[in-house]
N, C-alpha and C positions, 0 to 999 in steps of 0.2 A: 627198740632198744635205745636207751639213753646213753649218750657219750659222757665220758668222765670229764672232769674239769680240765685235766691236762690235755686230753684228746681235743676238746673244744678249743683250747688255746692254741694248740698246734694247727688245727684246721683253719681257725680264723686268721692266723698268720699266713698260712698258705693261700687262702682266699684273697686276702688283701694285697699280698705281694706277687702272686702269680696269676691266679684265676681272674681277678678283676681287671688287671691290665690286658689280659688276653681277650676278655669279654668286650672291653672297650674298643680295642683295635678291631675285633670281629664286627661289632655294631657299626663302626665307621665304614668299614669295608662294604658291608651289606648295603648300607644307606647310599654309598657312592655308586653302586651299581645302577641306581635309578636316576632319572632326571631330578635335578634340585627342586624340591617343593617349595612352596611359599614359607616364609620365615616362621609363621606361627605353627604351620604343620610340622616343620622340621624340629621346632622347639618341643611340640608335643611328643614327637617320636623319641627324642632324646630324653625327656623327662620320663616318659612311659618305660623306655628301656632301662633307665636308671632305677626306677622303682621295682620293675619286674625281677631283677637279680637279688634284690634285698629280701623279698618274702621267703624264698626257699632257705636263705641263709640265717633267718631269724633264730632258729634253734641253736645254730653254732655260735652265734654272737651273744646269746642270752647269758648274762651273768659273768662274762669273761673279764670285765673290768673290776669285779669284786675280789675279795680275799678268797683263797682256796678253801671251800667248805670241807674238804677231806683232810686238810692239814691237821696234825696233831695240835691240841691246845697246850700252850705252855703255862703250867700252873703258877709260875713265878710272876706273871704279868698282872 
């Protein structure tokens, strides 16, 4: 089921303001449970975890920056 434009905008706002900060804190906490790895390994972990959250959210963010396709067209413009 496809989300409407308004629903995608609301979910994208929720993801950026609530879910992403929680995910960042969670990833920092999980990584802190282990001994600190070498810099390049730690960098790969952070870059990988940064990419991992984005793929499931692609459908939510797609087209959010565009004009509302469901909005009525104003014939006077």
